C-alpha positions as CSV (number, residue, x, y, z in Angstrom):
1,X,159.2,-18.2,219.1
2,X,161.1,-15.1,217.9
3,X,161.9,-14.9,214.2
4,X,165.5,-15.8,213.4
5,X,167.3,-12.9,211.7
6,X,170.4,-12.5,209.7
7,X,172.0,-10.9,212.8
8,X,171.4,-14.1,214.7
9,X,173.2,-16.1,211.9
10,X,176.1,-13.7,211.9
11,X,176.5,-13.8,215.7
12,X,176.5,-17.6,215.7
13,X,178.9,-17.9,212.8
14,X,181.2,-15.2,214.2
15,X,180.9,-13.1,211.0
16,X,179.3,-9.8,209.9
17,X,175.8,-9.7,208.4
18,X,177.4,-8.6,205.1
19,X,179.2,-11.9,204.9
20,X,176.0,-13.8,205.7
21,X,174.4,-11.9,202.8
22,X,177.3,-12.8,200.4
23,X,176.8,-16.5,201.3
24,X,173.0,-16.4,200.9
25,X,173.2,-14.5,197.6
26,X,176.3,-16.1,196.2
27,X,178.0,-12.7,196.0
28,X,178.7,-10.1,195.1
29,X,182.0,-10.7,197.0
30,X,183.7,-14.0,197.5
31,X,183.7,-15.7,200.9
32,X,186.4,-18.1,202.1
33,X,185.3,-21.7,202.1
34,X,185.7,-22.2,205.9
35,X,183.7,-19.1,206.6
36,X,181.0,-20.1,204.1
37,X,180.7,-23.5,205.9
38,X,180.3,-21.8,209.3
39,X,177.6,-19.5,207.9
40,X,175.7,-22.4,206.3
41,X,176.0,-24.5,209.5
42,X,174.6,-21.5,211.5
43,X,171.7,-21.2,209.0
44,X,170.9,-24.9,209.3
45,X,171.2,-24.9,213.1
46,X,168.9,-21.8,213.6
47,X,166.5,-22.7,210.8
48,X,167.0,-19.3,209.2
49,X,164.8,-18.6,206.1
50,X,165.7,-15.4,204.1
51,X,162.8,-13.0,203.5
52,X,162.8,-12.9,199.7
53,X,160.1,-10.3,199.5
54,X,162.1,-7.9,201.7
55,X,165.3,-8.6,199.7
56,X,163.5,-7.8,196.5
57,X,162.1,-4.6,197.9
58,X,165.5,-3.5,199.1
59,X,167.4,-4.4,195.9
60,X,164.5,-3.8,193.5
61,X,165.3,-7.2,192.1
62,X,164.1,-10.7,192.7
63,X,165.8,-14.0,192.4
64,X,163.6,-14.6,189.3
65,X,164.5,-14.7,185.6
66,X,161.8,-14.4,183.1
67,X,161.8,-16.7,180.0
68,X,159.4,-16.1,177.1
69,X,159.2,-18.9,174.5
70,X,156.9,-19.2,171.4
71,X,155.4,-22.5,172.4
72,X,156.7,-24.7,175.3
73,X,154.7,-27.7,173.8
74,X,157.2,-27.9,171.0
75,X,160.1,-30.2,172.0
76,X,162.9,-27.8,171.2
77,X,161.5,-25.0,173.3
78,X,160.7,-27.4,176.1
79,X,164.2,-28.7,176.2
80,X,165.7,-25.2,175.9
81,X,163.5,-24.0,178.8
82,X,164.6,-26.9,181.0
83,X,168.3,-26.2,180.2
84,X,167.8,-22.5,181.2
85,X,166.1,-23.6,184.4
86,X,169.1,-25.8,185.3
87,X,171.5,-23.0,184.5
88,X,169.6,-20.5,186.5
89,X,169.5,-22.8,189.5
90,X,173.3,-23.0,189.5
91,X,173.2,-19.2,189.9
92,X,170.6,-19.3,192.7
93,X,167.8,-18.1,190.5
94,X,164.4,-19.4,189.6
95,X,162.7,-19.1,186.2
96,X,159.2,-17.9,185.2
97,X,158.1,-19.2,181.8
98,X,155.5,-17.6,179.5
99,X,154.3,-18.7,176.1
100,X,153.9,-16.0,173.5
101,X,152.1,-18.4,171.0
102,X,154.0,-16.5,168.3
103,X,151.8,-13.5,169.0
104,X,153.2,-10.0,169.6
105,X,150.5,-9.0,172.0
106,X,151.1,-12.1,174.3
107,X,154.9,-11.4,174.2
108,X,154.3,-7.8,175.4
109,X,151.8,-9.2,178.0
110,X,154.5,-11.4,179.5
111,X,157.2,-8.7,179.2
112,X,155.0,-6.3,181.3
113,X,154.1,-9.0,183.8
114,X,157.7,-10.3,184.4
115,X,159.2,-6.8,184.5
116,X,156.5,-5.7,186.9
117,X,157.6,-8.6,189.2
118,X,161.1,-7.1,189.2
119,X,162.8,-10.1,187.6
120,X,166.6,-10.0,187.6
121,X,166.5,-10.2,183.8
122,X,164.7,-11.6,180.8
123,X,165.7,-14.3,178.3
124,X,163.6,-13.9,175.2
125,X,163.1,-16.5,172.5
126,X,161.2,-14.3,170.1
127,X,159.8,-14.4,166.6
128,X,161.2,-10.9,166.2
129,X,160.8,-8.1,168.7
130,X,157.8,-5.9,167.9
131,X,157.9,-2.1,168.3
132,X,155.7,-2.4,171.4
133,X,158.0,-5.0,172.9
134,X,161.1,-2.9,172.3
135,X,159.4,0.1,173.8
136,X,158.4,-1.9,176.9
137,X,162.0,-3.1,177.4
138,X,163.4,0.5,177.0
139,X,160.8,1.9,179.4
140,X,161.9,-0.5,182.2
141,X,165.6,-0.4,181.3
142,X,165.5,-4.1,181.5
143,X,168.4,-6.6,181.1
144,X,167.3,-8.8,178.1
145,X,169.2,-11.5,176.3
146,X,167.8,-12.8,173.0
147,X,168.2,-16.5,172.5
148,X,167.9,-18.7,169.4
149,X,167.6,-15.6,167.1
150,X,170.3,-13.3,165.8
151,X,169.7,-9.7,166.9
152,X,168.7,-6.9,164.6
153,X,170.1,-4.0,166.7
154,X,173.9,-3.7,167.1
155,X,173.6,-3.3,170.9
156,X,171.4,-6.3,171.5
157,X,172.8,-9.2,173.5
158,X,172.1,-12.6,172.0
159,X,173.0,-16.3,172.3
160,X,172.6,-18.3,169.0
161,X,173.7,-21.4,167.2
162,X,175.2,-21.5,163.7
163,X,171.9,-22.1,161.9
164,X,173.2,-21.4,158.4
165,X,176.3,-23.7,158.8
166,X,174.2,-26.4,160.3
167,X,171.7,-26.5,157.5
168,X,174.6,-26.6,155.0
169,X,176.0,-29.6,156.8
170,X,172.7,-31.5,156.6
171,X,172.1,-30.6,152.9
172,X,175.6,-31.5,151.8
173,X,175.3,-34.9,153.6
174,X,172.0,-35.7,151.8
175,X,173.6,-34.7,148.5
176,X,176.5,-37.0,149.2
177,X,174.1,-39.9,149.2
178,X,173.6,-39.3,145.4
179,X,170.3,-37.5,145.3
180,X,169.6,-35.4,142.2
181,X,168.6,-32.5,144.5
182,X,167.5,-31.9,148.1
183,X,164.1,-30.2,148.8
184,X,163.6,-28.0,151.9
185,X,160.7,-27.9,154.2
186,X,160.8,-24.4,155.6
187,X,158.4,-22.2,157.5
188,X,155.2,-20.3,156.7
189,X,156.7,-16.8,156.5
190,X,156.1,-15.1,153.1
191,X,158.8,-12.4,153.9
192,X,162.0,-13.8,155.4
193,X,162.8,-12.2,158.8
194,X,166.2,-11.0,159.7
195,X,167.9,-13.3,162.2
196,X,165.1,-15.9,162.2
197,X,166.6,-19.4,162.7
198,X,164.3,-21.0,160.1
199,X,165.2,-18.2,157.6
200,X,168.9,-19.1,158.3
201,X,168.2,-22.8,157.8
202,X,166.7,-22.1,154.4
203,X,169.7,-19.9,153.6
204,X,172.1,-22.8,154.6
205,X,170.1,-25.2,152.4
206,X,170.2,-22.7,149.5
207,X,174.0,-22.2,149.8
208,X,174.7,-25.9,149.8
209,X,172.5,-26.4,146.7
210,X,174.2,-23.6,144.9
211,X,177.7,-24.9,145.9
212,X,176.7,-28.2,144.2
213,X,175.5,-26.3,141.1
214,X,171.9,-27.3,141.7
215,X,168.8,-25.0,141.3
216,X,166.6,-24.2,144.3
217,X,163.6,-22.8,142.5
218,X,160.5,-25.0,143.1
219,X,162.2,-27.1,145.8
220,X,161.3,-25.0,148.9
221,X,158.0,-26.0,150.5
222,X,156.1,-24.2,153.2
223,X,155.0,-25.9,156.5
224,X,154.0,-25.0,160.0
225,X,156.6,-25.9,162.6
226,X,154.6,-28.4,164.6
227,X,154.6,-32.1,163.7
228,X,150.9,-32.4,163.4
229,X,150.5,-29.8,160.6
230,X,153.8,-30.9,159.0
231,X,152.3,-34.4,158.8
232,X,149.4,-33.0,156.8
233,X,151.8,-31.1,154.5
234,X,153.8,-34.2,154.1
235,X,150.8,-36.2,153.0
236,X,150.2,-33.8,150.2
237,X,153.9,-33.4,149.2
238,X,154.7,-37.1,149.2
239,X,151.6,-38.0,147.3
240,X,152.8,-36.0,144.3
241,X,154.2,-38.0,141.3
242,X,157.3,-35.7,141.3
243,X,157.9,-36.0,145.0
244,X,161.5,-35.3,146.1
245,X,163.8,-38.2,147.2
246,X,165.5,-36.1,149.9
247,X,164.2,-33.4,152.2
248,X,165.9,-31.3,154.8
249,X,163.5,-29.9,157.4
250,X,163.8,-26.6,159.3
251,X,162.9,-28.3,162.5
252,X,162.8,-31.8,164.0
253,X,159.1,-31.5,164.6
254,X,158.5,-31.0,160.9
255,X,160.7,-34.0,160.1
256,X,158.9,-36.2,162.6
257,X,155.6,-35.2,161.0
258,X,157.0,-36.0,157.6
259,X,158.2,-39.4,158.7
260,X,154.7,-40.2,159.9
261,X,153.3,-39.2,156.5
262,X,155.8,-41.3,154.7
263,X,154.9,-44.3,156.8
264,X,151.2,-43.8,156.2
265,X,151.8,-43.6,152.4
266,X,154.1,-46.7,152.6
267,X,157.1,-44.8,151.3
268,X,160.3,-46.4,152.6
269,X,162.7,-44.2,154.5
270,X,165.5,-44.0,153.6
271,X,165.1,-46.3,150.6
272,X,162.8,-44.1,148.7
273,X,163.0,-40.9,150.8
274,X,165.9,-39.5,152.8
275,X,165.0,-37.1,155.6
276,X,167.1,-34.8,157.9
277,X,165.9,-32.4,160.6
278,X,167.3,-29.6,162.8
279,X,167.5,-29.3,166.6
280,X,168.2,-32.9,167.8
281,X,165.4,-33.1,170.2
282,X,165.4,-36.2,172.3
283,X,162.7,-37.9,170.3
284,X,164.8,-37.7,167.2
285,X,166.7,-40.8,168.2
286,X,163.4,-42.7,168.8
287,X,161.7,-42.2,165.4
288,X,161.5,-45.0,162.9
289,X,164.0,-44.8,161.4
290,X,166.0,-42.7,163.8
291,X,166.3,-39.1,162.5
292,X,169.5,-37.6,161.1
293,X,169.6,-34.0,162.4
294,X,171.6,-31.0,163.4
295,X,172.5,-30.4,167.0
296,X,173.7,-27.5,169.1
297,X,175.0,-27.4,172.7
298,X,171.8,-26.3,174.4
299,X,173.3,-26.6,177.9
300,X,176.2,-24.3,177.0
301,X,173.8,-21.9,175.3
302,X,171.5,-21.8,178.4
303,X,174.4,-21.2,180.7
304,X,175.7,-18.4,178.5
305,X,172.2,-16.8,178.4
306,X,171.8,-16.9,182.1
307,X,175.4,-15.5,182.7
308,X,174.7,-12.7,180.3
309,X,171.4,-11.7,181.7
310,X,172.8,-11.5,185.2
311,X,176.0,-9.6,184.1
312,X,175.4,-5.8,184.5
313,X,178.7,-4.7,183.1
314,X,178.5,-6.5,179.8
315,X,175.6,-4.4,178.4
316,X,177.6,-1.3,179.1
317,X,181.1,-2.1,178.1
318,X,181.1,-5.5,176.3
319,X,182.3,-5.7,172.7
320,X,180.1,-6.8,169.8
321,X,181.7,-10.2,169.9
322,X,180.9,-10.6,173.6
323,X,177.4,-9.5,173.1
324,X,176.7,-12.1,170.4
325,X,177.6,-15.6,171.5
326,X,177.4,-18.1,168.6
327,X,177.8,-21.8,169.2
328,X,178.7,-24.2,166.5
329,X,176.3,-26.8,165.0
330,X,177.1,-30.4,164.4
331,X,175.6,-33.1,162.3
332,X,174.1,-36.1,164.1
333,X,174.0,-39.0,161.7
334,X,171.3,-41.6,162.1
335,X,169.5,-43.9,159.7
336,X,166.9,-41.6,158.1
337,X,169.5,-40.2,155.7
338,X,170.5,-43.6,154.4
339,X,173.5,-44.2,156.7
340,X,173.7,-47.4,158.7
């Protein structure tokens, strides 16, 4: 049986091959609804399957978007990756996911691999672009959107949430429950990184404490981001005779680990210890007690990142405000803070 071609589809639908291409690729030009229906009906009747390899060779782009995350095992990054995948599917794209494991060399490895596959663009959730990563992006002239981290360079395109404001909301809320002070479970970085979400969470906590006239020295504790290591940190912190009565965590995973440590030490939450997290992962509502946390609109952020990475014109002519899309944070009140 002869292979069905785009010419065959155009002939049956009574259109040009260009119109068939616009329907298959969802652009770049609009197609009237009635014409689109005729083309789709012809594709179905003939059993036409586009040759994606040939398309990629002709356009030097594939229908792929590369997504690099620090660790897809962590709930926040897994949920963000899922949201990006759904947003990409709405634009007729597929997503390749790579885990950097917080290592610069692995991030560069995936940058090279994805760019070598001629992806349409890259969405990068990074711990901070290394010099090698930046050079790789420049060498390929790649379309890259940073996500979850504020950019360092003025011409970077990024999608972020209001991390400072969200941490302020959580800290203020815990203080309103009458605690003498609120401790903060931050990250492991000795030197704060510009634009890092956890650095911004710590800054939001610090601002809320200073607004209340409270000292911050001695109340910031270091912890890895995953729940397992945070649990170990929690066992040590909560076993101290001067343990805090309220703790705001930089991530929900840390808070979940802390709640497990409190349960093991038979410390009542929220009676003896109030806890708040950040990210509002799905499991936050299933902890015991359910976790008060800070949420952002991940679905809207994912759609914005996909739209930006597929938009050629924005990188050339977009304003700074258009390049940096910041979404608001909101407090999700559950029982771990002391509310009913």
